[in-house]
C-alpha positions as a LaTeX table, in Angstrom:
\begin{tabular}{lrrr}
\hline
Residue & $x$ (\AA) & $y$ (\AA) & $z$ (\AA) \\
\hline
Met1 & $-8.01$ & 30.46 & 16.41 \\
Cys2 & $-5.09$ & 28.68 & 18.03 \\
Phe3 & $-6.93$ & 25.34 & 17.71 \\
Leu4 & $-6.79$ & 25.56 & 13.92 \\
Tyr5 & $-3.00$ & 25.61 & 14.00 \\
Thr6 & $-2.56$ & 22.89 & 16.61 \\
Gln7 & $-4.91$ & 20.35 & 15.01 \\
Pro8 & $-2.51$ & 19.32 & 12.18 \\
Leu9 & 0.31 & 19.24 & 14.71 \\
Leu10 & $-1.62$ & 16.84 & 16.95 \\
Met11 & $-2.32$ & 14.57 & 13.97 \\
Phe12 & 1.36 & 14.61 & 13.11 \\
Phe13 & 2.37 & 13.52 & 16.59 \\
Arg14 & $-0.25$ & 10.78 & 16.60 \\
His15 & 0.84 & 9.08 & 13.40 \\
Gly16 & 3.73 & 11.15 & 12.08 \\
Arg17 & 6.47 & 9.21 & 13.81 \\
Thr18 & 4.99 & 5.90 & 12.69 \\
Val19 & 4.73 & 7.10 & 9.10 \\
Leu20 & 8.27 & 8.48 & 9.09 \\
Ser21 & 9.67 & 5.30 & 10.60 \\
Leu22 & 7.86 & 3.19 & 7.96 \\
Tyr23 & 9.18 & 5.44 & 5.21 \\
Met24 & 12.74 & 5.10 & 6.50 \\
Arg25 & 12.29 & 1.34 & 6.92 \\
Val26 & 11.26 & 1.02 & 3.27 \\
Phe27 & 14.37 & 2.96 & 2.22 \\
Arg28 & 16.60 & 0.74 & 4.37 \\
Ile29 & 15.02 & $-2.37$ & 2.85 \\
Ala30 & 15.56 & $-0.98$ & $-0.66$ \\
Arg31 & 19.19 & $-0.21$ & 0.11 \\
Thr32 & 19.92 & $-3.80$ & 1.21 \\
Trp33 & 17.51 & $-5.60$ & $-1.15$ \\
Gln34 & 18.82 & $-8.63$ & $-3.06$ \\
Ala35 & 16.78 & $-10.13$ & $-5.89$ \\
Gln36 & 15.84 & $-13.78$ & $-5.49$ \\
Ser37 & 17.48 & $-14.57$ & $-8.83$ \\
Gly38 & 20.81 & $-13.15$ & $-7.68$ \\
Val39 & 21.25 & $-11.25$ & $-10.95$ \\
Thr40 & 22.64 & $-7.73$ & $-10.42$ \\
Gly41 & 20.30 & $-6.24$ & $-13.02$ \\
Asp42 & 17.24 & $-7.72$ & $-11.32$ \\
Thr43 & 18.42 & $-6.46$ & $-7.94$ \\
Glu44 & 18.82 & $-2.91$ & $-9.25$ \\
Met45 & 15.45 & $-3.03$ & $-11.00$ \\
Glu46 & 13.68 & $-4.27$ & $-7.85$ \\
Arg47 & 15.42 & $-1.68$ & $-5.67$ \\
Lys48 & 14.32 & 1.04 & $-8.06$ \\
Tyr49 & 10.75 & $-0.31$ & $-8.01$ \\
Ile50 & 10.66 & $-0.32$ & $-4.19$ \\
Leu51 & 11.82 & 3.30 & $-4.03$ \\
Gln52 & 9.44 & 4.50 & $-6.76$ \\
Glu53 & 6.46 & 2.67 & $-5.27$ \\
Ala54 & 7.16 & 4.03 & $-1.78$ \\
Gln55 & 7.58 & 7.60 & $-3.01$ \\
Met56 & 4.42 & 7.43 & $-5.12$ \\
Leu57 & 2.20 & 5.96 & $-2.39$ \\
Phe58 & 3.53 & 8.14 & 0.43 \\
Arg59 & 3.05 & 11.28 & $-1.69$ \\
Gln60 & $-0.39$ & 10.11 & $-2.79$ \\
Asn61 & $-1.47$ & 9.71 & 0.85 \\
Gln62 & 0.38 & 12.74 & 2.19 \\
Gln63 & $-2.73$ & 14.93 & 2.42 \\
Leu64 & $-4.81$ & 12.46 & 4.46 \\
Thr65 & $-6.20$ & 13.88 & 7.69 \\
Asp66 & $-8.81$ & 11.26 & 8.62 \\
Gln67 & $-7.42$ & 9.06 & 11.41 \\
Glu68 & $-9.02$ & 5.87 & 10.09 \\
Ser69 & $-7.62$ & 6.42 & 6.57 \\
Ile70 & $-4.16$ & 7.01 & 8.01 \\
Lys71 & $-4.38$ & 3.82 & 10.09 \\
Lys72 & $-5.44$ & 1.83 & 7.01 \\
Cys73 & $-2.50$ & 3.19 & 5.02 \\
Ile74 & $-0.11$ & 2.31 & 7.85 \\
Glu75 & $-1.53$ & $-1.22$ & 8.01 \\
Glu76 & $-1.23$ & $-1.54$ & 4.24 \\
Cys77 & 2.40 & $-0.44$ & 4.31 \\
Glu78 & 3.27 & $-2.86$ & 7.11 \\
Ala79 & 1.52 & $-5.70$ & 5.26 \\
Arg80 & 3.36 & $-4.97$ & 2.01 \\
Ile81 & 6.69 & $-4.86$ & 3.85 \\
Glu82 & 6.09 & $-8.18$ & 5.60 \\
Ile83 & 4.81 & $-9.92$ & 2.46 \\
Gly84 & 7.72 & $-8.58$ & 0.40 \\
Leu85 & 10.30 & $-9.72$ & 2.93 \\
His86 & 8.68 & $-13.11$ & 3.43 \\
Tyr87 & 8.35 & $-13.98$ & $-0.26$ \\
Arg88 & 11.48 & $-12.03$ & $-1.33$ \\
Asn89 & 9.35 & $-10.32$ & $-3.96$ \\
Pro90 & 8.75 & $-6.55$ & $-3.88$ \\
Tyr91 & 5.79 & $-6.63$ & $-6.26$ \\
Pro92 & 2.19 & $-6.89$ & $-4.99$ \\
Arg93 & 0.80 & $-10.40$ & $-4.95$ \\
Ala94 & $-1.92$ & $-11.31$ & $-7.40$ \\
Thr95 & $-5.50$ & $-11.11$ & $-6.24$ \\
Tyr96 & $-8.02$ & $-13.76$ & $-7.05$ \\
Leu97 & $-11.63$ & $-13.22$ & $-7.92$ \\
Pro98 & $-14.19$ & $-14.52$ & $-5.45$ \\
Pro99 & $-16.65$ & $-17.22$ & $-6.53$ \\
Met100 & $-19.32$ & $-15.69$ & $-8.79$ \\
Gly101 & $-17.00$ & $-12.70$ & $-9.35$ \\
Leu102 & $-17.54$ & $-12.80$ & $-13.10$ \\
Ala103 & $-21.28$ & $-12.38$ & $-13.44$ \\
Thr104 & $-22.93$ & $-11.07$ & $-16.58$ \\
Gln105 & $-22.39$ & $-7.39$ & $-17.29$ \\
Lys106 & $-25.97$ & $-6.22$ & $-16.69$ \\
Gly107 & $-27.68$ & $-4.28$ & $-13.92$ \\
Arg108 & $-27.95$ & $-5.99$ & $-10.58$ \\
Lys109 & $-25.45$ & $-8.72$ & $-11.28$ \\
Leu110 & $-22.85$ & $-6.14$ & $-12.29$ \\
Arg111 & $-23.29$ & $-4.29$ & $-8.97$ \\
Thr112 & $-23.02$ & $-7.60$ & $-7.12$ \\
Gln113 & $-19.86$ & $-8.42$ & $-9.05$ \\
Gln114 & $-18.31$ & $-5.02$ & $-8.22$ \\
Arg115 & $-19.21$ & $-5.42$ & $-4.53$ \\
Leu116 & $-17.66$ & $-8.91$ & $-4.41$ \\
Arg117 & $-14.44$ & $-7.64$ & $-6.03$ \\
Lys118 & $-14.23$ & $-4.74$ & $-3.58$ \\
Gln119 & $-14.71$ & $-7.08$ & $-0.61$ \\
Ala120 & $-12.09$ & $-9.50$ & $-1.93$ \\
Lys121 & $-9.41$ & $-6.81$ & $-2.32$ \\
Pro122 & $-6.65$ & $-7.51$ & 0.24 \\
Ile123 & $-5.38$ & $-4.83$ & 2.61 \\
Tyr124 & $-2.00$ & $-4.61$ & 0.93 \\
Leu125 & $-3.58$ & $-3.39$ & $-2.31$ \\
Gln126 & $-6.01$ & $-0.77$ & $-0.99$ \\
Ser127 & $-4.02$ & 2.12 & $-2.49$ \\
His128 & $-3.98$ & 0.63 & $-5.98$ \\
Asp129 & $-6.78$ & 1.25 & $-8.46$ \\
Glu130 & $-8.65$ & $-1.59$ & $-10.11$ \\
Thr131 & $-7.11$ & $-2.68$ & $-13.38$ \\
\hline
\end{tabular}
């Protein structure tokens, strides 16, 4: 019986500190963010986007208990932070379709196309749905 109560606690100690530090890091970045254009309106809009995106994704993944899923989310967050800081752009980068990614919309070729798109999806966009 005691094991049932300690299991979530152990998972928290394994990844909880990392997740909390990433969450706080995102908030610090948003607080000091300056838009590349230098326009005050753009800066405020990008800061707001960073905060909203972080809140949405952290809440969306809050209930995860699988260790591998948690690690993937942590890697995705770290990748998005590094890419955003490097390019001075808080928005996700565009993804490109792999060769033969636009096959005809029938049967086998459609499944192949979907598999190719899934394989080509970068780590920093794993939490986003296909559009």
